[in-house]
N, C-alpha and C positions, 0 to 999 in steps of 0.2 A: 681669812682676810677681814681687814676693817670694812664694815658696812654702816652706812648711815641712811636710814629709809624714811623720808618725810610723808605725813600724811594729814588729812583734815583740812585742806584747803577748799575752797568754793567761793560761791556768790553771796554776798552780804550787802545790806544796804547801809548807806550813809548813817553813821551814827550807831551802826551794829557792832555786836561782839563775836568773835570766832577764836577758838583755840586750835593751834595747830601742834603736831606732835612729831618728834626724831626719835626712832627707835635705833639703838646702836648695838653692834656685835663686833666680835673679833678683836678686842682689846679690854683691857681692864677698865670699864667706864668710870668707876668712882676715882680715878687717879687724874682725869683729865678735864679740863675745862671745855666747855661746848658752846658755839657761837651760832647765832642766826644772822644771814646777810639776805638782802634781796636784790632783785634786778628787774627794772620796769624796762619795757621795750624801748630801745635808743640810748638807754642810760648804763652807765657802767654798775657793776654790782657795789652795793654798799652795806656797811656794817649797821646791824640793827640793835643786837644785844648779845651778852655773852654771860654765862654763868660759869663760877669757878668750882672746882672739884668738891669743894665742902658743901656747896649749895647755900652758904650764907651770903658770899659776895657775888654781886653782879654788876654789870655796867650796861648803859643804854646810850644809844644815838640821841642828840637833843631833839630830833624830829619826833621820836616815840615816847620820849622820858613822860612818865605820868599817865600814859595810855595802855602801854604794853608792860606785861610781866612775864619774866622768863622764870622758870622753875623746873627742878630736875627730881626724878625717881631713881636713885641709885640702885635700888633693889631691882627694878625693872629696866635699867638701862635706857631711861627714856627722859628727853627733854621736851618740855612744852613752852610755847609762846601763847599766852592769853592776849588777845588785842582787842581793846575796847575803844569807843569813840572813833571808829574807824572812818576815815576820809578817802574819797577817790585817789588821791595822791599815794595812798598805801597800796594801790593796786600795783602787784608784782609777783614774780615767781621767788618764794622764799626757799632758802637753802640752808641747810644744817652745816656746821664745819667743825672739824677737829684737826689739831696737829699732833700726830702721833708719831714718836721718834724721828721729829725732825721733818715729816712728810705732811703736806696737805691732803685732808680728804674732805670730799664733798658728797653730799646726796644729790639725788636726782631731781630734786625741787618739787613744791606743791604751789600750785596757782592761786592766788587770792586776788578776787576781784570785787571792788567795792563800788556799788553803782550809786549815783548821785541823785 
């Protein structure tokens, strides 16, 4: 079955850097785009970034553009999100997302907390 497992979250200071990972299994990873979303308490889940299957094309939310970088390792079926110049407003649970055969799949999320 399709599985997306996030890891690497934690507590980081304002202006710091953190890299989170999403390990995928149960589907042909290299054929699908993978996205990152986040949800802060009391807020709706919002788009952060997406990387397409070729690894060369990606897109970002305006709020993270220039600070976050999404990348993928198709050999190891893993997507990364490197977050730099972190701000307290980046605090959220970060989720990995894929649409496989028309169905939405989400990971369990990883908490990122940025202290001011």
